[in-house]
N, CA, C and O atoms as a Tinker XYZ file with bonds, in Angstrom:
   304  protein
     1  N      8.922000   10.684000   80.242000    73     2
     2  CA     8.874000    9.984000   80.067000    64     1     3
     3  C      9.658000    9.393000   78.866000    63     2     4     5
     4  O      9.808000    9.740000   77.695000    81     3
     5  N     10.153000    8.235000   79.721000    73     3     6
     6  CA    11.165000    7.519000   78.677000    64     5     7
     7  C     10.558000    6.442000   77.028000    63     6     8     9
     8  O      9.875000    5.427000   77.164000    81     7
     9  N     10.798000    6.730000   76.278000    73     7    10
    10  CA    10.463000    5.883000   74.839000    64     9    11
    11  C     11.457000    4.761000   74.467000    63    10    12    13
    12  O     12.642000    4.699000   74.794000    81    11
    13  N     10.725000    3.857000   73.695000    73    11    14
    14  CA    11.602000    2.351000   73.404000    64    13    15
    15  C     11.834000    3.031000   71.531000    63    14    16    17
    16  O     10.812000    3.645000   71.223000    81    15
    17  N     13.118000    3.025000   70.108000    73    15    18
    18  CA    13.036000    3.311000   69.336000    64    17    19
    19  C     14.249000    2.151000   68.995000    63    18    20    21
    20  O     15.319000    2.014000   69.588000    81    19
    21  N     13.593000    1.168000   67.556000    73    19    22
    22  CA    14.020000    0.240000   66.553000    64    21    23
    23  C     15.375000    0.364000   66.402000    63    22    24    25
    24  O     15.695000    0.021000   67.540000    81    23
    25  N     16.396000    0.594000   65.857000    73    23    26
    26  CA    16.863000    1.218000   65.139000    64    25    27
    27  C     17.962000    0.105000   63.986000    63    26    28    29
    28  O     18.554000   -0.650000   64.758000    81    27
    29  N     18.216000   -0.085000   63.116000    73    27    30
    30  CA    18.993000   -1.395000   62.464000    64    29    31
    31  C     21.490000   -0.966000   61.839000    63    30    32    33
    32  O     22.437000   -0.343000   61.361000    81    31
    33  N     21.122000   -1.572000   62.216000    73    31    34
    34  CA    22.561000   -0.399000   62.044000    64    33    35
    35  C     23.188000   -1.903000   60.838000    63    34    36    37
    36  O     22.455000   -2.767000   60.358000    81    35
    37  N     24.186000   -1.816000   60.708000    73    35    38
    38  CA    24.694000   -2.502000   59.401000    64    37    39
    39  C     26.324000   -3.155000   59.932000    63    38    40    41
    40  O     27.288000   -2.409000   59.761000    81    39
    41  N     26.486000   -4.109000   60.366000    73    39    42
    42  CA    27.377000   -5.424000   61.632000    64    41    43
    43  C     28.813000   -4.277000   61.386000    63    42    44    45
    44  O     29.658000   -4.389000   62.273000    81    43
    45  N     29.084000   -3.378000   60.444000    73    43    46
    46  CA    30.247000   -3.224000   61.076000    64    45    47
    47  C     29.927000   -1.595000   61.925000    63    46    48    49
    48  O     30.761000   -1.121000   62.696000    81    47
    49  N     28.702000   -0.954000   61.636000    73    47    50
    50  CA    28.253000    0.382000   62.983000    64    49    51
    51  C     28.026000   -0.738000   63.880000    63    50    52    53
    52  O     28.144000   -0.119000   64.937000    81    51
    53  N     27.769000   -2.017000   64.257000    73    51    54
    54  CA    27.161000   -2.693000   65.551000    64    53    55
    55  C     28.634000   -2.882000   66.258000    63    54    56    57
    56  O     28.924000   -2.448000   67.373000    81    55
    57  N     29.501000   -3.612000   65.390000    73    55    58
    58  CA    31.312000   -3.744000   65.933000    64    57    59
    59  C     31.361000   -2.645000   66.564000    63    58    60    61
    60  O     31.459000   -2.704000   67.790000    81    59
    61  N     31.299000   -1.202000   65.827000    73    59    62
    62  CA    31.582000    0.052000   66.334000    64    61    63
    63  C     31.321000    0.543000   67.850000    63    62    64    65
    64  O     32.096000    0.684000   68.797000    81    63
    65  N     29.632000    0.795000   67.685000    73    63    66
    66  CA    28.887000    0.659000   69.127000    64    65    67
    67  C     29.468000   -0.296000   70.113000    63    66    68    69
    68  O     30.235000    0.103000   70.989000    81    67
    69  N     29.152000   -1.445000   70.004000    73    67    70
    70  CA    30.083000   -2.667000   70.994000    64    69    71
    71  C     31.014000   -2.092000   71.243000    63    70    72    73
    72  O     31.191000   -1.758000   72.415000    81    71
    73  N     32.027000   -1.732000   70.179000    73    71    74
    74  CA    33.095000   -1.385000   70.880000    64    73    75
    75  C     33.816000   -0.073000   72.150000    63    74    76    77
    76  O     34.867000    0.174000   72.741000    81    75
    77  N     32.438000    0.440000   72.007000    73    75    78
    78  CA    32.896000    1.605000   72.631000    64    77    79
    79  C     31.759000    1.368000   74.036000    63    78    80    81
    80  O     31.475000    2.166000   74.930000    81    79
    81  N     31.354000    0.185000   73.842000    73    79    82
    82  CA    30.591000    0.366000   75.224000    64    81    83
    83  C     30.878000   -1.180000   76.085000    63    82    84    85
    84  O     31.421000   -2.073000   75.434000    81    83
    85  N     30.446000   -1.488000   77.751000    73    83    86
    86  CA    31.707000   -2.153000   77.683000    64    85    87
    87  C     32.027000   -2.190000   79.764000    63    86    88    89
    88  O     31.453000   -1.642000   80.706000    81    87
    89  N     32.966000   -2.937000   79.676000    73    87    90
    90  CA    33.678000   -2.624000   81.136000    64    89    91
    91  C     34.759000   -1.579000   80.775000    63    90    92    93
    92  O     34.971000   -0.515000   81.356000    81    91
    93  N     35.298000   -2.012000   79.869000    73    91    94
    94  CA    36.523000   -1.135000   79.618000    64    93    95
    95  C     36.236000    0.569000   78.805000    63    94    96    97
    96  O     37.049000    1.223000   78.152000    81    95
    97  N     34.341000    1.019000   79.262000    73    95    98
    98  CA    34.100000    2.348000   78.398000    64    97    99
    99  C     33.325000    3.101000   79.492000    63    98   100   101
   100  O     33.003000    2.440000   80.480000    81    99
   101  N     33.044000    4.173000   79.449000    73    99   102
   102  CA    32.274000    5.223000   79.718000    64   101   103
   103  C     30.810000    4.143000   79.973000    63   102   104   105
   104  O     30.597000    3.471000   80.982000    81   103
   105  N     30.032000    4.221000   78.874000    73   103   106
   106  CA    29.266000    3.676000   78.726000    64   105   107
   107  C     28.886000    1.958000   78.776000    63   106   108   109
   108  O     29.402000    0.944000   78.307000    81   107
   109  N     27.844000    2.227000   79.510000    73   107   110
   110  CA    27.960000    0.832000   80.278000    64   109   111
   111  C     26.424000   -0.087000   78.668000    63   110   112   113
   112  O     26.184000   -1.285000   78.517000    81   111
   113  N     26.018000    0.700000   78.144000    73   111   114
   114  CA    24.980000   -0.321000   77.614000    64   113   115
   115  C     25.400000    1.467000   76.215000    63   114   116   117
   116  O     25.786000    2.636000   76.245000    81   115
   117  N     24.844000    0.176000   75.080000    73   115   118
   118  CA    24.499000    0.492000   73.168000    64   117   119
   119  C     23.881000    1.927000   73.887000    63   118   120   121
   120  O     24.548000    2.939000   73.674000    81   119
   121  N     22.605000    2.074000   74.754000    73   119   122
   122  CA    21.884000    2.666000   74.666000    64   121   123
   123  C     22.345000    4.423000   75.190000    63   122   124   125
   124  O     21.842000    5.465000   74.770000    81   123
   125  N     23.370000    4.273000   76.146000    73   123   126
   126  CA    23.774000    4.995000   76.959000    64   125   127
   127  C     24.547000    5.675000   75.750000    63   126   128   129
   128  O     24.304000    6.859000   75.516000    81   127
   129  N     25.568000    4.913000   74.883000    73   127   130
   130  CA    26.574000    5.191000   74.311000    64   129   131
   131  C     25.401000    6.108000   72.878000    63   130   132   133
   132  O     25.919000    6.669000   71.912000    81   131
   133  N     24.637000    6.077000   72.983000    73   131   134
   134  CA    23.748000    6.796000   71.698000    64   133   135
   135  C     22.876000    8.255000   72.482000    63   134   136   137
   136  O     22.520000    9.335000   72.010000    81   135
   137  N     22.818000    7.934000   73.217000    73   135   138
   138  CA    22.198000    9.057000   74.051000    64   137   139
   139  C     23.061000    9.890000   74.192000    63   138   140   141
   140  O     22.659000   10.881000   73.582000    81   139
   141  N     23.823000   10.055000   74.542000    73   139   142
   142  CA    24.932000   10.935000   74.471000    64   141   143
   143  C     25.510000   11.662000   73.278000    63   142   144   145
   144  O     25.907000   12.816000   73.117000    81   143
   145  N     25.416000   10.496000   72.422000    73   143   146
   146  CA    25.932000   11.701000   71.214000    64   145   147
   147  C     25.005000   11.769000   70.681000    63   146   148   149
   148  O     25.276000   12.286000   69.597000    81   147
   149  N     23.644000   11.497000   70.760000    73   147   150
   150  CA    22.543000   12.678000   70.229000    64   149   151
   151  C     22.577000   13.970000   71.282000    63   150   152   153
   152  O     22.362000   15.036000   70.705000    81   151
   153  N     22.756000   14.055000   72.409000    73   151   154
   154  CA    22.477000   15.019000   73.512000    64   153   155
   155  C     24.442000   16.034000   73.031000    63   154   156   157
   156  O     24.876000   17.147000   73.330000    81   155
   157  N     24.840000   15.240000   72.476000    73   155   158
   158  CA    26.107000   15.859000   72.245000    64   157   159
   159  C     25.682000   16.567000   70.710000    63   158   160   161
   160  O     25.667000   17.796000   70.781000    81   159
   161  N     25.360000   16.055000   69.441000    73   159   162
   162  CA    25.112000   16.244000   68.564000    64   161   163
   163  C     24.003000   17.776000   68.445000    63   162   164   165
   164  O     24.031000   18.600000   67.531000    81   163
   165  N     22.693000   17.795000   70.205000    73   163   166
   166  CA    21.800000   18.795000   69.878000    64   165   167
   167  C     22.729000   20.360000   71.089000    63   166   168   169
   168  O     22.538000   21.570000   70.971000    81   167
   169  N     23.490000   19.769000   71.921000    73   167   170
   170  CA    24.428000   20.462000   71.761000    64   169   171
   171  C     24.977000   21.742000   70.559000    63   170   172   173
   172  O     24.644000   22.922000   70.456000    81   171
   173  N     25.763000   21.055000   69.907000    73   171   174
   174  CA    26.559000   21.403000   68.947000    64   173   175
   175  C     25.424000   22.686000   67.795000    63   174   176   177
   176  O     25.557000   23.878000   67.516000    81   175
   177  N     24.303000   21.549000   67.400000    73   175   178
   178  CA    23.111000   22.574000   66.905000    64   177   179
   179  C     22.739000   24.421000   67.521000    63   178   180   181
   180  O     22.584000   25.542000   67.036000    81   179
   181  N     22.747000   23.722000   68.899000    73   179   182
   182  CA    22.396000   24.596000   69.700000    64   181   183
   183  C     23.635000   25.880000   68.998000    63   182   184   185
   184  O     23.251000   26.786000   68.257000    81   183
   185  N     24.922000   25.725000   69.363000    73   183   186
   186  CA    25.530000   26.381000   69.444000    64   185   187
   187  C     26.275000   26.670000   67.574000    63   186   188   189
   188  O     27.363000   27.182000   67.308000    81   187
   189  N     25.181000   26.106000   66.542000    73   187   190
   190  CA    25.205000   26.678000   64.820000    64   189   191
   191  C     24.427000   27.638000   64.865000    63   190   192   193
   192  O     24.629000   28.753000   64.383000    81   191
   193  N     23.123000   27.132000   65.669000    73   191   194
   194  CA    21.965000   28.047000   65.664000    64   193   195
   195  C     22.163000   29.615000   66.329000    63   194   196   197
   196  O     21.487000   30.596000   66.018000    81   195
   197  N     23.574000   29.571000   67.596000    73   195   198
   198  CA    23.456000   30.788000   67.873000    64   197   199
   199  C     24.154000   31.459000   67.333000    63   198   200   201
   200  O     23.884000   32.658000   67.398000    81   199
   201  N     25.406000   31.038000   66.524000    73   199   202
   202  CA    26.300000   31.582000   65.792000    64   201   203
   203  C     25.769000   32.294000   64.246000    63   202   204   205
   204  O     26.392000   33.044000   63.494000    81   203
   205  N     24.295000   31.699000   64.116000    73   203   206
   206  CA    24.088000   32.079000   62.751000    64   205   207
   207  C     23.487000   33.090000   62.996000    63   206   208   209
   208  O     23.430000   33.897000   62.067000    81   207
   209  N     22.515000   33.626000   64.863000    73   207   210
   210  CA    22.013000   34.785000   64.814000    64   209   211
   211  C     23.181000   35.995000   65.163000    63   210   212   213
   212  O     23.040000   37.202000   64.968000    81   211
   213  N     24.231000   35.380000   65.668000    73   211   214
   214  CA    25.278000   36.269000   65.594000    64   213   215
   215  C     25.685000   36.691000   64.094000    63   214   216   217
   216  O     25.179000   37.793000   63.881000    81   215
   217  N     26.227000   36.347000   63.249000    73   215   218
   218  CA    25.894000   36.534000   62.061000    64   217   219
   219  C     25.332000   37.557000   61.050000    63   218   220   221
   220  O     25.765000   38.279000   60.152000    81   219
   221  N     23.634000   37.133000   61.899000    73   219   222
   222  CA    22.594000   38.197000   61.326000    64   221   223
   223  C     22.496000   39.123000   61.623000    63   222   224   225
   224  O     22.119000   40.134000   61.029000    81   223
   225  N     23.007000   38.849000   63.177000    73   223   226
   226  CA    22.980000   40.692000   63.619000    64   225   227
   227  C     23.982000   41.736000   63.044000    63   226   228   229
   228  O     23.833000   42.955000   62.955000    81   227
   229  N     25.119000   40.903000   62.648000    73   227   230
   230  CA    26.178000   41.456000   62.119000    64   229   231
   231  C     25.921000   42.153000   61.075000    63   230   232   233
   232  O     26.188000   43.350000   60.968000    81   231
   233  N     25.170000   41.186000   59.887000    73   231   234
   234  CA    24.655000   41.790000   58.450000    64   233   235
   235  C     23.162000   42.439000   58.628000    63   234   236   237
   236  O     22.327000   42.608000   57.739000    81   235
   237  N     23.028000   42.830000   60.339000    73   235   238
   238  CA    21.826000   43.905000   60.464000    64   237   239
   239  C     22.200000   45.069000   60.801000    63   238   240   241
   240  O     21.481000   46.067000   60.831000    81   239
   241  N     23.835000   44.975000   61.188000    73   239   242
   242  CA    24.357000   46.268000   62.085000    64   241   243
   243  C     24.478000   46.378000   63.356000    63   242   244   245
   244  O     25.004000   47.313000   63.959000    81   243
   245  N     23.760000   44.969000   64.012000    73   243   246
   246  CA    23.570000   44.866000   65.630000    64   245   247
   247  C     24.866000   43.751000   66.311000    63   246   248   249
   248  O     25.145000   42.579000   66.563000    81   247
   249  N     25.455000   45.485000   66.369000    73   247   250
   250  CA    26.386000   44.576000   66.720000    64   249   251
   251  C     27.470000   46.054000   68.351000    63   250   252   253
   252  O     27.069000   47.119000   68.818000    81   251
   253  N     28.495000   45.435000   68.555000    73   251   254
   254  CA    28.682000   46.008000   70.037000    64   253   255
   255  C     30.249000   46.749000   69.448000    63   254   256   257
   256  O     30.959000   46.365000   68.518000    81   255
   257  N     30.411000   47.756000   70.245000    73   255   258
   258  CA    32.126000   47.784000   69.879000    64   257   259
   259  C     33.011000   47.454000   70.551000    63   258   260   261
   260  O     34.213000   47.504000   70.290000    81   259
   261  N     32.207000   46.879000   72.004000    73   259   262
   262  CA    32.796000   46.368000   73.617000    64   261   263
   263  C     33.312000   45.299000   73.250000    63   262   264   265
   264  O     32.717000   44.698000   72.356000    81   263
   265  N     34.692000   44.646000   73.852000    73   263   266
   266  CA    35.091000   43.166000   73.500000    64   265   267
   267  C     34.506000   42.055000   74.269000    63   266   268   269
   268  O     34.067000   42.757000   75.180000    81   267
   269  N     34.185000   40.943000   74.580000    73   267   270
   270  CA    33.963000   40.091000   75.143000    64   269   271
   271  C     34.817000   40.117000   76.644000    63   270   272   273
   272  O     34.814000   39.101000   77.340000    81   271
   273  N     35.472000   41.229000   77.040000    73   271   274
   274  CA    36.392000   41.263000   78.094000    64   273   275
   275  C     35.390000   42.430000   78.798000    63   274   276   277
   276  O     35.109000   42.433000   79.996000    81   275
   277  N     35.051000   43.126000   78.103000    73   275   278
   278  CA    34.406000   44.066000   79.080000    64   277   279
   279  C     32.768000   43.905000   79.209000    63   278   280   281
   280  O     31.984000   44.261000   80.089000    81   279
   281  N     32.602000   43.269000   78.047000    73   279   282
   282  CA    31.088000   42.848000   78.779000    64   281   283
   283  C     31.009000   41.931000   79.531000    63   282   284   285
   284  O     29.859000   41.669000   79.885000    81   283
   285  N     32.093000   41.087000   80.079000    73   283   286
   286  CA    32.235000   40.076000   81.203000    64   285   287
   287  C     32.551000   40.656000   82.700000    63   286   288   289
   288  O     32.374000   40.154000   83.810000    81   287
   289  N     33.077000   41.886000   82.298000    73   287   290
   290  CA    34.019000   42.423000   83.218000    64   289   291
   291  C     32.505000   43.466000   84.058000    63   290   292   293
   292  O     32.181000   43.685000   85.226000    81   291
   293  N     32.041000   43.791000   82.943000    73   291   294
   294  CA    30.393000   44.017000   83.587000    64   293   295
   295  C     29.670000   43.755000   84.006000    63   294   296   297
   296  O     28.847000   44.461000   84.588000    81   295
   297  N     29.686000   42.542000   83.869000    73   295   298
   298  CA    28.647000   41.247000   84.502000    64   297   299
   299  C     29.306000   40.749000   85.246000    63   298   300   301
   300  O     28.922000   39.673000   85.704000    81   299
   301  N     30.701000   41.368000   85.728000    73   299   302
   302  CA    31.402000   40.191000   86.395000    64   301   303
   303  C     30.668000   40.431000   88.348000    63   302   304
   304  O     31.008000   39.648000   89.236000    81   303
């Protein structure tokens, strides 16, 4: 279920958001634009967490001698 959130922006930020929305943009409304930015940020955060887990595995000596191509071939 969707809920509302009010957001205060400076004039400069509001003008920028408005420039990214409308007929000449893939985003019809400022809400669509902001939701997409949030989704992309969530995806980026997931990637960062994945890399950090991998670095922790390396630090703990948990790794494979196989290449990514070897693993892909085994699972392909």
